[in-house]
Structures are given as C-alpha cells and as structure tokens.
OpenMM code with the backbone's topology and positions (N, CA, C; nanometers):
from openmm import Vec3, app, unit

residues = "MET PRO GLU ILE ARG ILE SER GLU GLY GLU SER PHE GLU SER MET LEU ARG ARG PHE THR LYS ARG VAL GLN GLN GLU GLY ILE LEU SER GLU SER ARG ARG ARG GLN HIS PHE GLU PRO PRO THR ASN LEU ARG LYS LYS LYS ALA ALA GLY LYS ARG ARG LYS SER LEU LYS ALA GLN ARG LYS ASN MET".split()
positions = [
    Vec3(2.7382, -14.4131, 8.2107),
    Vec3(2.8082, -14.3910, 8.1016),
    Vec3(2.9096, -14.2446, 8.1734),
    Vec3(2.9977, -14.2420, 8.1505),
    Vec3(3.0954, -14.1166, 8.2390),
    Vec3(3.0629, -13.9536, 8.1586),
    Vec3(3.0246, -13.9039, 8.2311),
    Vec3(2.9946, -13.7820, 8.1959),
    Vec3(3.1632, -13.6893, 8.2471),
    Vec3(3.1614, -13.6216, 8.1633),
    Vec3(3.2884, -13.5297, 8.1574),
    Vec3(3.2552, -13.3502, 8.0643),
    Vec3(3.2510, -13.2969, 8.1654),
    Vec3(3.2190, -13.1633, 8.1205),
    Vec3(3.3291, -13.0533, 8.1682),
    Vec3(3.3474, -12.9610, 8.0170),
    Vec3(3.4684, -12.9440, 7.9527),
    Vec3(3.4800, -12.7687, 8.0357),
    Vec3(3.5862, -12.7570, 8.1276),
    Vec3(3.5746, -12.6082, 8.1604),
    Vec3(3.6375, -12.5214, 8.0637),
    Vec3(3.6175, -12.3906, 8.1545),
    Vec3(3.6380, -12.2508, 8.0620),
    Vec3(3.7892, -12.2438, 8.0338),
    Vec3(3.8059, -12.2574, 7.9298),
    Vec3(3.9673, -12.2228, 7.9013),
    Vec3(4.0304, -12.4131, 7.8464),
    Vec3(3.9417, -12.5239, 7.8697),
    Vec3(4.0202, -12.6822, 7.8095),
    Vec3(4.0406, -12.6995, 7.7270),
    Vec3(4.1886, -12.7838, 7.6726),
    Vec3(4.1605, -12.7873, 7.5034),
    Vec3(4.0805, -12.8928, 7.5419),
    Vec3(4.0608, -12.9320, 7.4066),
    Vec3(3.9670, -13.1230, 7.3841),
    Vec3(4.0628, -13.1884, 7.3760),
    Vec3(4.1589, -13.2079, 7.3777),
    Vec3(4.2671, -13.3003, 7.4092),
    Vec3(4.2645, -13.2948, 7.5264),
    Vec3(4.3038, -13.2474, 7.5915),
    Vec3(4.2995, -13.2689, 7.7621),
    Vec3(4.1241, -13.3344, 7.7991),
    Vec3(4.0435, -13.2741, 7.7445),
    Vec3(3.9372, -13.3241, 7.7895),
    Vec3(3.8977, -13.4509, 7.7635),
    Vec3(3.9402, -13.4897, 7.6184),
    Vec3(3.9288, -13.6639, 7.5679),
    Vec3(4.0387, -13.7183, 7.6602),
    Vec3(4.1793, -13.6794, 7.7022),
    Vec3(4.1990, -13.7368, 7.8130),
    Vec3(4.1255, -13.7930, 7.9054),
    Vec3(4.0832, -13.7090, 7.9863),
    Vec3(4.0045, -13.7028, 8.1391),
    Vec3(3.9458, -13.7991, 8.0521),
    Vec3(3.8436, -13.8265, 7.9934),
    Vec3(3.7214, -13.9164, 7.9092),
    Vec3(3.7648, -14.0309, 7.8955),
    Vec3(3.8915, -14.0407, 7.8410),
    Vec3(3.9435, -14.2183, 7.8390),
    Vec3(3.9986, -14.2175, 7.9773),
    Vec3(4.0438, -14.1850, 8.0204),
    Vec3(4.0421, -14.2018, 8.1588),
    Vec3(3.9784, -14.3057, 8.2643),
    Vec3(3.8555, -14.1650, 8.2276),
    Vec3(3.7483, -14.2261, 8.3225),
    Vec3(3.7123, -14.3708, 8.2442),
    Vec3(3.6651, -14.3810, 8.1085),
    Vec3(3.6395, -14.4730, 8.0896),
    Vec3(3.6985, -14.5937, 8.1503),
    Vec3(3.8235, -14.5665, 8.0984),
    Vec3(3.9053, -14.7079, 8.1638),
    Vec3(3.8902, -14.7577, 8.3495),
    Vec3(3.8888, -14.6529, 8.4074),
    Vec3(3.8996, -14.6572, 8.5483),
    Vec3(3.7136, -14.7705, 8.5587),
    Vec3(3.6128, -14.7194, 8.5426),
    Vec3(3.5189, -14.7512, 8.5160),
    Vec3(3.5079, -14.8997, 8.4918),
    Vec3(3.6222, -14.9336, 8.4134),
    Vec3(3.6148, -15.1142, 8.3251),
    Vec3(3.4870, -15.1179, 8.1765),
    Vec3(3.4574, -14.9759, 8.1372),
    Vec3(3.3352, -14.9837, 8.0448),
    Vec3(3.3708, -15.0626, 7.9473),
    Vec3(3.4860, -15.0331, 7.8517),
    Vec3(3.5665, -15.1055, 7.7879),
    Vec3(3.6153, -15.2542, 7.8112),
    Vec3(3.6454, -15.3122, 7.8791),
    Vec3(3.6392, -15.4481, 7.9442),
    Vec3(3.5636, -15.5132, 7.9622),
    Vec3(3.4507, -15.4549, 7.9806),
    Vec3(3.2785, -15.5232, 7.9884),
    Vec3(3.2539, -15.5495, 7.9056),
    Vec3(3.2484, -15.4474, 7.7796),
    Vec3(3.1728, -15.4241, 7.6366),
    Vec3(3.2872, -15.5833, 7.5405),
    Vec3(3.3923, -15.5958, 7.5671),
    Vec3(3.4798, -15.7139, 7.5176),
    Vec3(3.4030, -15.8265, 7.5804),
    Vec3(3.3930, -15.8030, 7.6938),
    Vec3(3.3754, -15.9471, 7.7337),
    Vec3(3.2140, -15.9390, 7.6850),
    Vec3(3.1431, -15.9107, 7.6467),
    Vec3(3.0047, -15.9348, 7.6583),
    Vec3(3.0144, -15.9533, 7.4974),
    Vec3(3.1098, -15.8874, 7.4358),
    Vec3(3.0616, -15.9083, 7.2875),
    Vec3(3.0087, -16.0579, 7.2055),
    Vec3(3.1182, -16.1579, 7.2536),
    Vec3(3.0187, -16.2429, 7.2062),
    Vec3(2.9368, -16.3888, 7.3949),
    Vec3(2.8580, -16.4175, 7.3426),
    Vec3(2.8169, -16.4528, 7.4323),
    Vec3(2.8972, -16.6078, 7.4678),
    Vec3(2.9295, -16.6607, 7.5736),
    Vec3(2.9114, -16.7574, 7.5672),
    Vec3(2.7901, -16.8805, 7.6813),
    Vec3(2.7995, -16.9692, 7.6561),
    Vec3(2.6521, -17.0457, 7.7650),
    Vec3(2.7169, -17.0920, 7.8903),
    Vec3(2.7039, -17.0676, 7.9872),
    Vec3(2.7199, -17.1064, 8.1472),
    Vec3(2.8151, -17.2773, 8.1142),
    Vec3(2.7573, -17.3500, 8.0173),
    Vec3(2.8159, -17.4468, 8.0449),
    Vec3(2.9456, -17.4600, 7.9155),
    Vec3(2.9179, -17.4356, 7.8692),
    Vec3(3.0852, -17.3580, 7.7480),
    Vec3(3.1588, -17.3510, 7.9165),
    Vec3(3.1386, -17.2417, 7.9529),
    Vec3(3.2651, -17.1388, 8.0206),
    Vec3(3.2748, -17.3193, 8.1395),
    Vec3(3.1812, -17.3662, 8.2059),
    Vec3(3.2577, -17.4657, 8.3132),
    Vec3(3.3554, -17.5610, 8.2597),
    Vec3(3.2580, -17.5818, 8.0820),
    Vec3(3.3482, -17.7154, 8.0353),
    Vec3(3.5318, -17.6179, 8.0275),
    Vec3(3.5419, -17.5113, 8.0386),
    Vec3(3.6643, -17.4360, 7.9550),
    Vec3(3.7316, -17.4545, 8.0831),
    Vec3(3.6521, -17.4011, 8.1856),
    Vec3(3.6970, -17.4174, 8.3287),
    Vec3(3.7308, -17.5701, 8.3573),
    Vec3(3.7332, -17.6455, 8.4006),
    Vec3(3.7600, -17.7968, 8.4344),
    Vec3(3.8383, -17.8385, 8.2474),
    Vec3(3.8599, -17.8140, 8.1734),
    Vec3(3.9997, -17.8055, 8.0846),
    Vec3(4.1150, -17.7963, 8.1166),
    Vec3(4.1010, -17.6714, 8.1387),
    Vec3(4.2168, -17.5876, 8.1911),
    Vec3(4.2472, -17.6166, 8.3617),
    Vec3(4.1622, -17.6814, 8.4034),
    Vec3(4.2723, -17.7376, 8.5593),
    Vec3(4.2823, -17.8684, 8.5471),
    Vec3(4.2524, -17.9648, 8.4369),
    Vec3(4.2910, -18.0533, 8.3236),
    Vec3(4.4353, -18.0589, 8.2949),
    Vec3(4.4792, -17.9474, 8.2446),
    Vec3(4.6121, -17.9241, 8.1802),
    Vec3(4.6947, -17.8559, 8.2939),
    Vec3(4.6400, -17.8335, 8.3942),
    Vec3(4.7231, -17.7325, 8.4924),
    Vec3(4.7653, -17.8443, 8.5632),
    Vec3(4.6365, -17.9701, 8.6614),
    Vec3(4.6947, -18.0461, 8.7004),
    Vec3(4.8009, -18.1809, 8.6287),
    Vec3(4.8247, -18.1772, 8.4582),
    Vec3(4.8925, -18.2727, 8.3898),
    Vec3(4.9857, -18.2508, 8.4204),
    Vec3(4.9888, -18.1304, 8.3999),
    Vec3(5.1399, -18.0288, 8.4032),
    Vec3(5.2102, -18.0357, 8.5078),
    Vec3(5.1409, -17.9804, 8.5865),
    Vec3(5.2322, -18.0544, 8.7564),
    Vec3(5.2570, -18.1843, 8.7998),
    Vec3(5.2007, -18.2890, 8.7367),
    Vec3(5.2472, -18.4626, 8.7591),
    Vec3(5.3704, -18.4561, 8.6220),
    Vec3(5.3541, -18.4118, 8.5531),
    Vec3(5.4479, -18.4060, 8.4455),
    Vec3(5.6197, -18.3464, 8.5377),
    Vec3(5.5649, -18.2535, 8.5737),
    Vec3(5.7151, -18.1846, 8.6387),
    Vec3(5.7379, -18.2689, 8.7220),
    Vec3(5.6647, -18.3589, 8.8146),
    Vec3(5.7334, -18.4042, 8.9054),
    Vec3(5.7695, -18.5368, 8.9169),
    Vec3(5.7685, -18.5814, 8.7717),
    Vec3(5.8110, -18.6993, 8.7844),
    Vec3(5.9801, -18.7022, 8.7461),
] * unit.nanometer
topology = app.Topology()
chain = topology.addChain("A")
for resn in residues:
    res = topology.addResidue(resn, chain)
    for name in ("N", "CA", "C"):
        topology.addAtom(name, app.Element.getBySymbol(name[0]), res)
C-alpha cells in the first residue's frame, strides 16, 4: 500500500494528486480489476486458443 506523508503547508489536493499518481505507478487499480472476477486457468487457456484461431482464420481470409 502506498504511503504518502503530507508536508508542511501542502494542500489536500496536491497530496491527493501525489497519492493517485503513486497508486497508478504501482498498478494497484489494474491489479484489483484483474482480480475482481476470478477466472479458472482452463477458461483462460480456452480464450487464448479461441483468439489464436480467430487470428489465423482472419489471416487466411486476407490471403485469399
């Protein structure tokens, strides 16, 4: 968890900007979105294979 210390005379808005920047840099929000809905590894493999199939079919249609 990122820790931000407010310095003397710093406004809340600037501290909040620093905090959001640090959260983005550490990838906390993207990680939480990724973990929000668990997907079993078998489903991930099936999606990856389906994507490869779609890509190869599209390439075949393009070459014809």
